[in-house]
C-alpha positions, 0 to 999 in steps of 0.5 A: 500500500502506497500513500502519497500524502505528506504527513506533518509530524507532531513532536511527541511529548516525552518529558517524563521519559527524559526525566526518568532516564536522567534519574536512571543514569545516576543509579543504573549503568547507562540508565538501562538494564540491557544495553540496546534499550538505551537508543545509543545506536539510533540517538535520542533518549529511550522511552519508558513504557507504562503498559502494553495491551494487544498490539500497543505499547503506552509510554509514561507520557501517554503516547501510544505505539504499534509495537513490533518488538514484542518484548524482543520476541516473546509476545506471539499473541500480543501484550497481556493476552487474557489466557496468559493473564488468567493462568498467572492470576490462578498461579499467584494465588498459590505462591510465587516461588517454592524452590521445590518441584511443582506439577507445571514443570512436568506438564510444560516439559512434556508439552515442549517434547511433544511439539519439538521431536528432537527433544527427549528430555528438557531442563528449565532455567531462567534465561536464554543466556543460562540455557545456552551456557548450560548446553555448551557445558553439557556438550563438553561433559558428554564429549570430554572435549573443550572447544566449540564453534560459533558463527560470526554475528550469532548471539547466544547470550552474554556468557564470556565465551559467547561474546566473540564476534557476537550479534545483538547489542554487542554488535550494535554497540561495536563491542563484539569482543567484550572487555572482561572476556579472558584469553582462555575463554576466547581460545576455546571459542572457534569462529566460523562464517555463517552460511559458509560450510567451508569455514566450518570444515577448515576449523574442524580439520585444524582442531581434529578431535577437540571440538565438543559442539557447534552452536548456531541460530538456525534463523539468526535474529541478532544480526538482523534476520538471516536464515541458514541456507538449506544445503549449509544446515544439512551439511552441518548436520552431516559433519557433526555426525561424522565428527561426533560433535554435538549440534546445538540449535539456539532457538531462543528467538525462533523456537515456537515463533516460526513454527510449533517445532521451531526452525528445525521443523521448517528445515527438517533437521534434528539438532542434538540439543536445542536452546529455548527462551522467550515464548516458552515463558509467555512473557516471563523470564525463562529459558530451557535446553533439551535434546537427546536423552543420552546427553541430558542424562549427564546433567546433575543430579542424573550425571556429573555435569553440574547445573542448578538455579534457585528460581528454575521452574518458577511456578509463575513462569511455568504457568505463563509458558504452559498457557502459551504453548498449550494455546499453540498446541490447541490452535494450529492455525496460529502460524497460518494467521501469522504468515498472512499478517507478516507477508502482508506487511512484507509486501507493503514494505517492498512496494514502498521501496520499489516506488521510491526507487530504492532496493533495500534488502528485506529478510523474513522468516515467518513472523520475524522480519528485518529491513537492512539499509543496504541494496546487497543481499544479506545472508551472513555477518559481513553482508549485514554490517554493510547496512547504513546504521546512521540511516536506520537511526533516522528511519527509526525516529521517523517511524517513532514519530508516527507511532510505530515502535521498532527495535532501536537498532538495525541488527534486530528483528521485527516481530509480528503478533496475532494481535496486529490488526489489518488497521495496524499493518496498514498504518505501519505500511503508510508510516514506512513509506513516509519515513523512507521518503523523509530520509531518502538521500 
């Protein structure tokens, strides 16, 4: 949809957000509790959000936005859906935390295993970072090897050995290798090129019998949205089988987002271990890792690989997550609805850029999408970083002025939810056209 009408922007009142940010900077590093929230790569001050409902966010100054962050992926059904709220209200009546087993842990573990065929056993944790860190430890304990391969631009959380050419906030802030990461940690992390199987083969050849695992985002969402190519991911599976290397899929973002069985369902590939997060908590802090029984039974107390967490399996997070996954199980048309909405938005964006005589790259897998400010195809880290981040910052603020809330960083995904209405999508497509026209150089 292309709208030629010129829009005169109203400058939003965000005075309360500005005041809160100034106060936050005095007591919280950078004024935020996760770096990308600080708007550092797009300029300006972050908005402080007071509430979310369906497809909308509302800041402390009362401004309304159509939200495409969705808490960075968890809100598949929009903000505060009634069935998740009801599950939380019922659960909180019985207590907030026990530090002991609870029934919902078992129910959600069984549900994850039923939806994701590669998962035979699962361990609940508290974050995606913790899950990825624990999966690597499990692979090392299982194989007796120390080294692992990750891919340039993939983000697996902020554990020391993952912050080597990482994506997400590390890439946005220009610190892909963080101070505080020791040489010892870095030496065990071997870096390959995404979608380049030859780079993997060279590393394995140079480290024969030393590699415990290969970890990959099968659909990267932290260098923008970049999917693994079919021949690449299939050969990666074959190499891991040949070399007795544990293949780990990081599906914190893509798990239950692109399909009920995640990216592995779409790609028809079974990893040995899978890392989960986001949607499995229904919006509450949670993570999990699971996979082959023979590997998972090495985890304490069944085996010697230690992993623990005081709040793991928290009853509130389990209740919200179980409600979310159970809704997916009972409503298989969820992904058809998401595909219709997401393809409609993508089509509108592509029509806009063509009509303006530009050809920015747009990558989409299901309800995950990203527009890169480069006219070259984006299929790896090197092509992603050619995107014009300064231009993205201008685009971000133009969209924000029109009430569209996108990620305040080029190298992040846009998420569509079932709560986005056709009116939301049409308004977004209009805003997209006017924003691109306003910044066109």
